[in-house]
N, C-alpha and C positions, 0 to 999 in steps of 0.2 A: 504494499500499498505507500504510495507516494502522494503525499501533500505536501502543500509548504505552510507555514507560521499564518502568510497574508490572506491564502485560502480558509483557513482555520476562521482566520478575525472576520472575515467578510462572512461568512456562515452563521456565525455567534449575533453579527449585529444585525442579520435579516431577524433572527427569533425574537431581538426586543423591538422589533416592530407590531408584534403580535399582541393589542389588546386583549386585558384578563383572561388572558390564557396561560396554564402552565404547559409546559412542553416537555416530552425526555425522546431522546434518540440514544439508541444503542447500537453500538457497534458489537455483533455478538462474539464473547469469549473474551473483547478485548476492553471496552470503555463504555460508560453511559453518564450521559450528560444531561442533565435537568436543570430547566429555567423557570425559578418562579418569579411570576409576576410581581405579585404579594411584595413578596423580599427584595424583588430586582435583585437576584445572585443568579449565579451557574453553581449547581455542584457538579464536580468530576470523580466519577467514580472510577476506579483500575477493579476491572472484574478479575486482573489476575491474583490479585492479593487482597481485595476489598478495601482498600485505602480509600477514603471519599474526605473532601475538603470544599468548603465553599469560598466561591470569588467573586466579587462585587464589581469587577469593572472586564472588560471582554479583553484586553490584551492578558491579563494573567490569567485568566479561563482557557485563551488559545493558546498561551504557551505551555500549561500544564497538561493538555489534551496530546498537543505535538510531541511534548516530551515523552509522555507514555507511548502514546505511537512508535516513535523513532527507536526506543527504546527495547519494545518487544517487535520491532523489524529486526534488531543485533542481535535478538535470542532465538528468532523464529528458525 
């Protein structure tokens, strides 16, 4: 899987535009992303080890996702 930080950032920025909606995206066995409109935060969960963190800005969330994906890519 090859994706850049800029592409991830763009996709996350699009999620914020959905009013009054909580959104969940999952890449099976890799990462789960949840966006809470109420909290205006992203929760990024690594499905390989279960660690989850909340991010309140798009840049930090996209960097976390990129790190998970590139780290997993090196270990596959």
